[in-house]
Phi, psi and omega in degrees: 000137176281181179283349189291308182300312178299326179296312179294323179296318179295319179295321179297320178298328180270002183057042181243149176269137179290141172252118181245127183231155186239137163225159176268127179303129178092352181253131006272352177205142182306322183288351180262350185298309182293316174302323177295319178299313180295323180294322179295318178297317179298330179277355176112014179284140183259328180222134178255129167262121182250113185284137172269116183303137181215146187285342182224065184283085195296335182272354189265144171281184186298331183294308181286331173302316179297321179298318177298317181297319179296316181294318179296322178296334177271002177083018183287132181239176177299322179296326174296320180297318173304319180297322178296318179297315180301316179294318178301320183291345178297331182233357177223109180257002189247329185282124178297140175236124180247127177278130182238129180184215189231164190293325189306309179297327179291315179298321180294320179285326184100140183305310186297319180292320178299314181296315181298316179293320179298315181295314182296322182288332182107018175285164183245349180171191183210148166245117180246102193304320186256027170258101176290142185299331181294339187251004182222039176298322180295316179297317179299320179295319178296320177297313180301320180297332179266010182060040174243146181259133172259115188256133184247153176271144168235150186230169175303336182266359182297132179282166177298325178296316179295319179299317179296323179292320177298319178299328183286318189248346185283160178219166176079277173205166174255145186250109178269119177278112191283349186233152171272080183176199183262172179302141175081005185258142167073183179241145185276135170266100187291334176294315178295320178300315180299319180295318181292321180295325177299317179293319181295320184292348173295335181247315189269120180261354176288160170302151181240124174260147180242130179216187186074104173101002177273113191240349184208172184295322182296315179294318179302318181295320179295316180296323181297340179291338184238345185250161175275340180210147173252129184246126181231129180230292186303320182297326178288320176299323177297322176300320178294315181298322188273003181246149168298152185309319184287348180253001186295317183297314180295322180295318179294317180297319180296319181296310183291330176299321178293320178294316180299318179298320180294318180295326181273001176074026182269000000 
């Protein structure tokens, strides 16, 4: 079992919503990735999504695209991302870390090597945006055998058949994309999200996180009323972009601290 299920179970016992946050590995500088991870945990983050830089991140809006471009320009690779997880684990053995990215780097490395490296580094699972669940049952089985979770996206346009397939092969939690668009775009209709989550929960028994478009504490609090987790990515990258490099870690910690306080009703 990965760290994800026990984390969600503990939060449920405390009647708390999980806070899941994203940064791109290597952005804005490789030496800041692990400090950023620790700062997010210090601010109240429960699960970290660590992005693997990729040249064609099709689901991402311009903010995360820029983060990928900056990291790639610095030469950051998937092996570097494994290294960040390994370094993080030296002082944090409890916070789940999910690698988030695209199929191409995994296919190039090979499933078995990716799984072995993920496990050795201390990761807990992966979100592979362009792996449809119908086409990677074998990969999902290999991940489960290594006690890693393969987490799938669901969207407003997902059919009942797709939802059922995600329920069959997914692990950890399911990630509901609240918008018909890319990361960081638009505003969330929380009434529509609640209706969709009700339909999804008829099939999916895993916790459900909601992301894409959560930009502030007020929206996060509304989403937390219906979701098991609130997922924030682009807004955190913007904090990094809008801060001098030496102030990025403190800025991110301050932002997530505010979100955690809102989720906890403080």
